[in-house]
Structure formats: structure tokens, C-alpha cells
N, C-alpha and C positions, 0 to 999 in steps of 0.2 A: 504494500500500500504506500502510495506517495502522497504526502501532505505538503502543500505549498502555501506560503504566506507572502503577500505583496501589498505594499502601500502604493497604490496606483496613482495617487495625487489627481484624482478625478477619473472615474471609469469612462465617462463620455469622451474625455480628452484623449486617453490612451487608445480607445477604440477608433476615434477619428483619425489618429495617426496611422492606423492600419497595423497596429502592433499587438493588440490583445488576442485576437483570434489565432494568429500564427503561433503565438506563445502557447496557447491552450492546445493547439493541434500537435505541437512538438513535444510538450512535456506531459500532457494527458494526466493531470493530477486526479487522484481519487477524491481528494478534498482540497478545495481552494479557499483560503481565508484572505479576505481583502480588507484594507484599511483606507481611510480617506477617500471613500467612494464619491462623496460630494454630489449625491443624487438620491432620489427615491426610485424604487423598483420600476414604477410606471414611466420613469424618464429614461430608462436604460435602453440603448439601441442594441445591446448584446442579446443574442438568441443562442442558448446552449441547450438543445433538447435532451442531452444525456444527463443533465444536472437538475437537481432541485435547488432553488435559490432562496436564501433566507437573509433579508436585508434589515439592518438596524440603522435607519437614517436619522439625522438630527431633526429634532422637533422644533427647536427654538430658532434655528438659523438654517434656512434653506441653502442648499449648495455648499454645505460645510461639513467637515468631519465625516462620520459614518463608517460602519463596518458591515461585512457580509460573509456568509459561508455558502459556497456552492459545493454540493456533494452528489456523488453518483448513487450513494446508499441512503435510503430514507431513514432519518433519525427517529429515535423513540420520542424525542421531545426537543423543542428549541426554546431557549430562554433569552429574553432581550433585556439588556441593561443590568445594573447593579441591583441586587435584592434590596427592598426598601428597609428592612430591619438593619442590614449591614450599613447601608448609606446613613441611616439615622445614628447608629452607634458611633460611627467615625466622623460624624458631622459633615458629611459630604453634601454640600448645599450650594446655593448661589454664591458666586463671587462677582467681581466687577465685570466678568465676561459672560456670566450666565450660570446655569445649572449644568455641571458636567455630566450628570446622569440623564440629561435631556439632549445630549449631543451624539447619541448613537454610537457610543464608544465600545460597547461590548455586545457580542452575540455568542451564545454557547449552545452547542448541540450535543445531545446524548446519542452517541454513536454505538450503542449497545454494549460494547466491551470497554469503552472509555468515553470521556468527554473531550471535545475539541472546542477551543475558545479562540475567537478572533478579537483582539483588543487594540485600541488606539489610545495610548496614554496621553493625557494632557501635556502640552508643551509648557515649559516653565516661563517662556517669553524672554525676549532679549533683555528686558529690564528686571527679570526674575520676579515679576509681579504675580506669577501663578506658582511660584516655588513652594510657598507655604501650603497652598491647596494640595499640591502634589505630595509633598513630603509628609505632612501631618494627617492628611485625609485620604487622598486617592490611593497612594501606595499601600498603606495598611489595610484599607477597605478591600482593595482588589485581592491582596494576598489572603485575607480572611475568606473571601469568596472562593478562591481556588482551593483552599484547604477544606472548605465545606463540601465542595464537589468531590474532592478526593476521598472524603469519608465514604462515599458511595462506590466509586470506581476510579481508576487512574485517570489522570488529566494531561492533556497536551494543550498548552496555550501559546499563542504566537501572535506576533504583530510588531508594530512600531512602538517601542517602549520609550522612545525619545530620550535615551541616555546611552552614552558609551560607558561600559562598566569599569574597564581598567585602561591603563595607558596603552595596552596592546590594541585597544578597540578604536583608536583614532590616530590619524597620521601625525598630528601636532599636539600632543598632550600638554606640553609645557606652556605653549601659547594660549591654550584654551582652559587652563586650570581656573576653576571658579566661574566659568562662563556657562550659559545655558547649555544643558546637555552633558556637562562634565563638572557639576558641583558635587561637593561631598554629600549633600543631602540626597540628590538624585541617585548617586552611586550606592548609597546605603540601601535604597529600595531594592536593588539587585542583590546586594549582600543578604538581605532578609529573605528573598526568594530562595537563594541557594541554601541558606541555613535551615529553611523549612523543608529541605529535601528535594526541591526541584532541580533538574539537571539542565544546564546550558548545552543543548545537543551538539552545536557546532564544535565545542571544545572537547567533546569526546574523540574527535578525529583530527582537528586542526588547531595547532598552537601558534603562538606568536602574532606579529602584527602584519599589516598589509592586506587584511581581509575585511573589506568594508561593504556597506549596503546602502549608504547615502552619501551624495556629493553635492556641494553647493553648485549652483548654476554658473558661478563666477569663475573667471581666471582659468578655464579649462581644467577644473579640479578633477573631473572624472577621467579625462584623458591622462592626467598625471597621477591618478589614484591618490589624491589628497582627500581622503574620505573619513567616514565614521561608520562604525558598526552599531547601529541603533535598532535594527530589526532582528528579532530573536525567535527561536522555537524552544520553549522549555517543556520538559516532560517529567512526570512522576518518576521517582527513582526505580520503581518496579518495572518501568517500561524500557529503561536504559539498555538492558541487555538485548532487547529486541530491535533496537535501531541499527540498521545496517549501513546507513550513509546519512551525512548531513552536509548540505552544500549551499554555497552562495552563488547565484547565477548573475554574475557581474556583466555578462555578455547580453543580457536582456535589457532593452531600452524601452522608452515610452514614459518613464517617470523619473524623478530625481532619486528614487529608491530602486533597487533591484530586488527580485524575488529571492527568497530563501526556502529551502525544502529539507525534508527528511524522508527517508525510505525506511519503513518499519515492517517487520515480519509479523 
């Protein structure tokens, strides 16, 4: 089984470039998790008859954020957003940008033997004005949700987590220390995920730096591979031995992010 995650930075935009359907034809994922779809399902020009589609679009800002899961196998159940009790417990509510739980940032599917979750973590913003929301509220709430799902069955969660975890995860760590995406607080969120027993699947197979998933549009950053690894696939430890491959598909264009994938037995 192949599971792919991709922040498409607008599904209509990547489709209009003529790059989405060729990607699907070549890679043929069994499950595709998307982030930053920036559309509602009724607005999508994509027609994939082999897949069932489950969209979690932003309610408070049209054309913003959003996640989706496309799957060849019918799930037992699909859950949209953060559970209300967890959001309340961790004070996940409106900030100056709005309610993050109304931004279509999570969709979870019960795939019989495991859960798969597509997530688009809030960006801390250039001025770090959303860092407190993320560090104190979103990150602990999301981890609590994943741990709750894991009580039922193993979990695979993937998406744009908007943080480079270690110095190996971005090309210029010294220059970006303390900046959005590489603050101590954001990195602590990944530390907590790993301490809770979830496995960064890429690091089962690939060590060191130079392996990135996002590049700024400026200064030919992608061509020079001056990038960041901010897109991840995490899995419950019980699944780690079943994962045969974890890859970054840096040759796939259409977005400022590239897809990441795992192959699992």
C-alpha cells in the first residue's frame, strides 16, 4: 500500500498547470492526503473515478487552507476537524486570524486496520503572531487527538506541519534560528510527537541533510535545493516494522511543496 501526502498550494492551480493528473497516473497512491487545497469539493475540476474523496474545506475563509483524503478503499468512518472536547480542553479558539478549527485543517479516516490523518498545521506567521496559538494550543491538542485515535488502532498522520524539526531539516539553520518554522517552540511540538511514540518515517531510511519538501519561490531556491523539510509522515511505532520505503518526491512540480510517501506492507 502506498500513502502519499502533498501540500498542493491550491488543487485548482496545480490541476490547471496540467501536473496533478500525470502525478496520480504515475504514482497511483492507494491513499492520497492533501493539504492547502484552497477549494471546496464542488469547485474541484479533478475527476478521479477510482477514488472516494473526503474534503475538509475552510468554513470561515473561502479559498484558504483545507485538507482532503482520496482513497481507493472505502473507510469505516471519516472525521472532520478537531474533536470539540479536545479543542475546549486546550483552549483552541479564535485568535486574530480566526478559529483554527474552522479552517479545514484536519480530516481523519478509519481505514479498518489503522487511521490515516491529513493535517495542515497553522503557520506561526512571519511576525510569530500565531506562535502562541500553535505552541500552547494547537500542538498539544493535535497530539492528544492522535493519541486518542491510537487507543483504538494504529495511526498514520501526515501533512504540512510547518516546522523543520532539526538542523538537518533545512538548508540554512543558523540563519533561520528563531524564525518562523524553526523556533524552539515549534520544534518542541515535534519532540513531543516523537516522545509519544510516533515515528518520523523518512528517518527510518534517510539520515542527514539535503532532503527537503518546501522551497521559497525566490532566488531559484528549488533549483539550488535551498529548502526545508516541513512535510512529514508519522506512524505509530507498531507500524514501523511494516514500512518498506519512505520517500521525498522532489522531482514532482506544481506546488512550492513536493509530495512525500510511504510504502507499507
